[in-house]
N, C-alpha and C positions, 0 to 999 in steps of 0.2 A: 216591488219587493226589491227593492235595492232602497228628456228632457224633447192651363192647360197642355195636355205632353208637347212638348216643340221639343224640332232640332230632330236631324239626320240620327240613324243607326251606326255606331262605328264599332269595331271589335274593342277598342281600348273603350270603354265606360271609363266616366267620372265613378264611383261607388261609391260612396260613404257609410258606415254604418261604426255600431256598437259604440256612440256614445253615450248611450242607457246607460250603461254600467256602472257609472258616475250616480246612480241610483241605490248601488249597494251597501253605500256609506250612511245610509238612514236606519238600518240594524243597529248599527252602532250608534251612530249620531243623538239617534231618539231617546237614547238610556240615559243620553242628559235631561229630559225633561225640563224638570224644575229649577233649571237653570236657561233654556234654548228654547222652555216650549212653543213660543212666538215667533220664532225664527223658523222653526218646522211647519206651525200652522201656514205659516206665508208659501209654506210651498204647495197646499193644498188648493190652489183655484182653481184645477181644470173643472171640465165637465162634472156635474153630479150622474153614473152612471143604477142607483141604484139604493137599499139601502142595508144594504150588507152589513156584518157585523167588521170591527177593526182587528180583531183575532180571531183564534179558532181557525181551523181546516176552512181554505179557502184557495180559489182560481185570481193568479192575476195577471196584465197583456204588459211586456215592458216595451216601450216602444224607443226607437232612437229614429229623428231626424236626418236626414240630409240636408237639411236648410242651411241658409250660407246665411240666414237673420237670427237672432232673439226673438223672444215670445212677445215681443212690442213692437215687431217688426220690423226692426232696425238693421243694418246690411251689418255682418260682421267688419272691424277696422280692419284696414292694410297690414297690420301686424299678426292681426286674431287665422287672417288667411292665408297668411306667408307661412306661422307656426302651424298652420293646420295642413297648407298643401290643399287649399282649398280652391284654386283658384286664383283671378283678376278682380279688380274694383270693378272695372270695365262691363266685366260678361255678367258678375253679379248684380248692377245695377241695370244693365240691359233685360235680365231675366232669363238669361236663356242658358244661366249654369242654377243649379243649386234650387227644384222641388221643394215641395213639403211634401214629398212621400216618403214612407215610414223604411226605411231600406235596414231595419236592423225590427223583428219581430219577435219577444218567447214568450211563452206562454207556461206560464209556473203553477204549480200547484204545490202550496203550503197543505202540508198534514199536521193534524190538530196534536198541538203540545207544542210545532213550531221547530221541532230536531231534527226534523226529513223536510226535502221537497224534492219536486219533480221536475225537470222544463222540458219543452219541444223549443228548438228554432224555428220557424215558417218563412222558409225560401221566399226573399221577395217577389219573384217573378212567376209565381205561382198564377194558372189565371183563373178568377172566378168568376159569379154572377155577383152583384152588389144589391144586398137585400131592397135598395130599390134604386128608379133612375135615377141619374145625376142634372146635376144641373142644364146641362146642354143632349140629356136624353141617352148616353150612352147606360147601358145594363151592364154591359161587363167590362173587365179588363186584369188589367196584373192586380195583386192583394195589396200590394206596396202605396199604389195611387189613390186609394178611397179616402183616404185623409187628405191628400192634398184636391180631389174633385171637392169636397165637402168645404174646403177651406176656404179654396179659392168663390166657393156659390155663395159662403159669408159675407164673403167681403164686395161681392155683387150688391146682394141684398140690405148691406147698410152703407154705401158710397154716399147716399142724399142722406141720411141720418144727421141728427144735432148730437153725433159722439162724438169723444175724445177719439184720438189716433189708438191709444192704451185701449181701452175699450172693444175699439173694433177690431182689434187684433187679437184680443183674448174671446172675443169669440169665435171668430175664425177657427182658432186652436180647439176651442172646448165644442166648433163639430165637427171639424177633423176626429178628434179624438171620439166625439160619439160615434160616429161614421165607420171609423176604423174597425171599433169592438163593434161597435155590429154584424160586420164582414167575420171578422175571424170567428165568433159565435156561428157564426149559422156554417160554415167551413169544419170546423171543429165538432159543434155537436155541444159544447160546454157551457154554462153560464159564467161570464167573467165577473165577481164582485168588485177589482179595484183593479185600477193602472199607473206605471209610472212611464212619464216620457222624458229626454234631454233631446237636446238639440248637440250638432258638431262639436261645440268648444266643452261642450261638460267632457269631455274625457279626457279631454288634455287639461285639465283644470284639476281632475281627479287624480291622474299621474303627476302631473307637476306636485302636487301636496304631499303625494305619497317618495317623490322623488324618482321616480321611474319604474320601473316593472321587471321584475323576473318571468323571464320566459325563457322554453325548453324546446326547440326548434330543430326538425331535422330534415335533412333531403329529399325531397321527393322522387320518385322514380319518372323517365320522361314518360311522356303523355302530349296527346293532341296538339302536335307538333313540335313541344319543348323540349328540352334535350332535359336530363336529370340535373336535380338542384337549382330549376330554372324560379322553385319560389323560394331561393334563398334571395331572389330582389321583386321587385316591383316594374321591372322593367319587361316591358311586352314585346320581345325579338319579332312577331307577328303581323302588330301593328303598330308600330315602333311607338309607343304609350310608355309614359312613368307616370304612375294615377297617381299613389301616394308617399313616394320617396322613400319608402322601406327599401335597407340593404344591410342586410343581415353581417355582412364583409365586413362594411362600416363603423357596423357594431361588433367587432370585436371577434365573428367569427374565423373559426382559424380554417381558410382553404387546405393547406397544407394536410392535416389533421381530417377535414370532414367527419365524417357520422354525424351520428344527435349530440348537441351541444347546447350549453345553458349562456345565455347572455342576460344580460343590465341592460335594459336601452333605457336611453333619455326620454322624456315625457314627448320632444317631440315625435321620437321613432316609436314608441308605446303606441300612439294614435296610428301610427302609418302601418305599425303591426297588424293590427285589428280592422284596418281598412283594405289593407292589400286583397287581392283579387283574383284580377286576370290571370296569374301565373299560377295560383291554386290548383290540386284535382280538384275537378267539380266544381271550382269558381265557386259559386255563392254557398255551396255546400262545406268547399272549406274555408270559408271566409267564416259560415258560424263555429266551426271546430275551433278557429281561432279567438273569436267574441267569447265561446265558454272557458277554453284555458283560459280566458283574462279573468274571468266572473268569481273562477280557483282560486283565481292566486291576489285577486281582492280580498277573499273571506279571509283568504292563509294570513293576510296581510295585516287585516285587520285584528285576527284574532292572536296571534303569536309577537307580535310586535307593538301594539298598543299605540300605532302608528295618530290614532285620534283619542289620547290621553291626557291630551293639553285641551284646555278647554278657550286657552285662546283662538286656537288654528281650529278647533270646531267652531267658534264662531264666525274666524275670519270665512271659514268654507260656506258654510251655513249663509252667509249673507251677500254671497255672488253667487249663489247654487238659483236664485228665483229668476236669474238672466235666463241659465238652462234646465233645468227640473221642475215640472209638474208632475202631482199626483192629482187622481181622483178628488174632488172637494168634500168624499165623503166619508176620506179614511183618516181615521186618527191614527196619524204617526206613532207617536210614542207609544200610544197602546198597544199597535202592532208588535210596537221593537220588544217589548215587555215580554210575547208571548216566544220573540225569535231568538233569546238568547243564548239557548241550546245549538242551535245551527252553526254547521260545519262543513269544510269545501267534501271531504270523505262522504257526508250525507246530503251531499248536492247535485243528482244527476240530470247532464241533458244529452239529449238527441236530437239530430233535425227530421221532421219531418217526412217521410217517401214523397220523391216526385220523379216524373220521367222528363226531363228537361230534353227540348227538339229547339231545332232553330229555323228562324224564315217564316213566323206565323204571322199572318196578317192579324193584327188583335186593332178591336174599335178604338178611335181617338188617338191612335199615333199614325205617324206620317209614312213613315216607312216601316217593312216587316221587321220583328222582332225574336229575341231569342226568348224562350217563356220555358214554364213549367207545366204540365198537365198533372194533374192530381185525381188519386181513386177518393173518394171523398169518403164511405163506407169505410175503405180499410184505413182510413186516417181517425175517420170520428171512434173508432174501435179500439185502434191503438193509442187514441188518449184517451177513452173511458178506461180502460184497463189498467193506464199506466197512474190514472190519479187515483180509482176509487176500485180497484182490484178485484176482487172476486164477487165486487153486491152489482152484478149485472139482471138484466132484465130477460125474464123469459125469450125462449127462439122468438122472432118476427114473423118464422111459418106459422107460432099457436094465436096469433094476433089477425083479426081483419079489420081494414079501416075504411072508414066511411069520410069522404070530403065529396065540401059543401061550396059552391062559390057566390060568395055575397056579393062580387061588384058585377057579374056579368058579364065581364071577359068573354070572351068567345072558348070555346073550351078548355076553360081552362083549370073547370071542377079532373075533365080526364085526363087532362097534360098532370095532374098533382097527382092521381091515381096512380098512372103508370108508372111516375118515380118510385110511389111507393110500394108498386108490385117488385120493382128493380131490385130496391134494400131487402125485398123479401118478406113482404106483408102478405096478407090476403088481402084480395082486391073485395072492394064492399061495396056500399051506394057511391055514385058519381053524379052528382045533380048541384040542380042551383039551391040555396039560401032557404027558399020557400018551402023547399019538401021536408026543413027539420023542426023544431019547437023554440029554436033559443034563439036569444035577443043578436040581433048581428049590429058589431062594432066595427068602429074604424080599422083596426090589429085583427089579426087572427084570433081565433078561438082554440084549446083542446078540451074534450069530455073522454071520461069513458067510465069502463064497465068494471064489475069484479074484476080482480085478475090481472088486472092490464096495465098497472098504476103506473109500474118503471118503463114497461112499454112511454107511456104517455108522457113520460118526464123526458124521453128520446126522442121523441117525436118533435113534440112543444120545444129544444133545444132546434130539430132540422130546421122549424117554422121560425123562428126567429120570436118564439116567447120569453117575454120576458118576465112573467109570472105562471105560477106554476099552476098544472092543469087540475082541472074542475071534476071531481067524481060523479056520476049519476047515476041514479039508481034505474032508469029508463033504459038504459043501456043494456043489454045482452054482455055478459059478461065474454072478455079477451074480444071485445071491440074498443075499438078508439077511432072518435069522432072528429075529426078538422073542419072549422069553422073558417074557411078564409072572407077576411077582411073585405068590405067595401071599398077599400081606398086599397086594396092588394089585386095586382092587374097584372103578374107573370108567376108563374112559380117560385115558394121558397128555393134561395140559391144550396142551404142545405139539403136537397132532395134532389138535386144534380150529380149524378151519378160521377161524373167526372170536373165540379168544378164551376163547369160554365154551358150554359147551353148547347153554345156552336161548336164542343168537344165532342168527335164520337166517339165511340168504342174503339174504332179501329184508329184515332190517332193517336188516343191512351198507346194502344199497343205496338203502334210503330216505335212510338219515342222510346217506350219503355224496354222493349225486343234489343232495338239499337245499343241502348246505355247496361245492356246484359242483367234486366230486370226481371223476376217472374211475372207471370200474368196468369199463373194457375188461381188465382182469386177471384177473378172478376168473372162477375154472374153470366151465365148463358144470355140470361132476359137482356142485361146490358149491352152483351155486343149484338142481341137481334134486333132492340129496338129502335126504332126511328127518328132518334135523334137530330137535331138539324146540323148542316156543316157551314157553316159564315167563315170560320177559323181556317183559311186556307193555306195548307204549306206550298210556299212557292221558292223554285228555284232548288238548287242541288244543298243536301243537308252539309253542313260543315259539321270539324267536330265537334263532341257534345259540350255542350256550355261556353263557345265561343259567340260574339257581335251581340254583344248583353246591351247595346248602349240607347237609351232613348233623345237623350240630347246631347251635343257638342263637346268634347274637351278642349277647354283651352291650351295653346303649347306656352308653355314659360317656362322660362330657362331658371327660375327662382325654385330650388327644393331644398324641404327641410327634413335636412339628415342630420345626426345626432351626431353631437360633438365628439372627438376622437377621446377625451377627458372625463366623456360621464361613462365610458366602457368598460365591465368587468366582466369577467369569463367565469363563471364560477361551478366547480365540480357538481356540486348536488343542487339537486330544485326542492325547494319548499315543497313540505307533505304536499299534495294533493293537485301537484300542475303537473296537467298529462303534458307528454311528450306529442306537438302536430307540425304535420307539414309550415 
């Protein structure tokens, strides 16, 4: 709408996000299609994920990489690393900093007519099963790592091929894009029509084009070992780190006055603002609130101050954007823009998907225990579908019988999947091998339905990662859905796993949710009693919620990107639609 896990866990995680917000300029930029259509077309070099239309109602995934490279695999320059507070050249060159993780994931639904949009930020530490095993055999991990795993697998597969470096990295990014899209689809239960992606330097360039960014910030209450107002800087007194260099006092925050204040940030401090994390309430949850506020500001700026009314500025911005911004190849961006002219900040709503954070959890693929989020997949899918599609809901799951057939012969697969369907509320039907049914077997999953079960079948199709529409069968009884697991499918589709990953039990989720003051009243009793396996083990004492997030070491650097005093202004009133956040 609008760029192998290594290292030890540290409390002061180097977290980078929100670069993808630069993509917001596309809504206005593409309006100049008759003059710069070639430049907008150059941005659509990502993976093709289907044949969805470029206008009308659609779901868009916005991805922001923490990568310290551009899309051609080249490391950021020393100057870029310094201004983005992204670490040292030696750390980047050694591969110990900045994987291809999607630190920002925002799923946006554009309503028909383009005048309204709903978005959900997806916390990057959510533990999920992947749609298929990764190159080193991993079947689960954090949702932000899906891109990185597929990216590295692709680079390994092309290392001996006679391809240019540019081609190899384009293929690697496309592999990452596809796998991340598939993973998000399996968790949220909705089909993704298009995506846009940016890397870390992208947001800085956007902020520079805008001359900085307006924010409204308020001191956070004391929490998690931090004193009141700790969020006004990114100095983590518990871990002794300062990952982004954000400092509201340097940016003009009046310490004596206190309370909620409006600031104008320099470009470097604008990036630091949306990257700050460890001192915020809810950590990643707090950071997504800042990302959402930044999107509101970008839209307000474009609508009310004509930032991009200068064609020369538009052309300059687009010419450099191909280094930090990619959209899927099936998306006609100028066509999309014509449908988006009515969108304004007041009609763009963002929330964060619910999750239960906890710490010291062993996650496959990571060398040390991690801070993670456990998720309730049925609740997430319900919330997303309700927000995106309103009252167009399927009949109750309890009115539908689901038959499951195993096409791969993996031991117990049909029974395991059938049990997960009953946990989701469906009636148990057949659980047999594919030979017991009449449809032709394919490598991927298929879904068929009888009379009255079309909407349920569409939900189930999303749950099992089906890219095409389910098929009506007159031979199926009314109220029945048939799921034919493909010959290449050897594990339960992740969208059926109640708590995101097969290793996360109901008790794991309940313990984390209760410790964070969340209600667990909606969890099904079948899920609580279910025999899901226990491989993700919680070790040691539980630290304060949301701490100890890192999986890669943070280099200590004396260089910090602070906003210059001359860039700072304090304004008494915020632009319309910019929320005041911690």
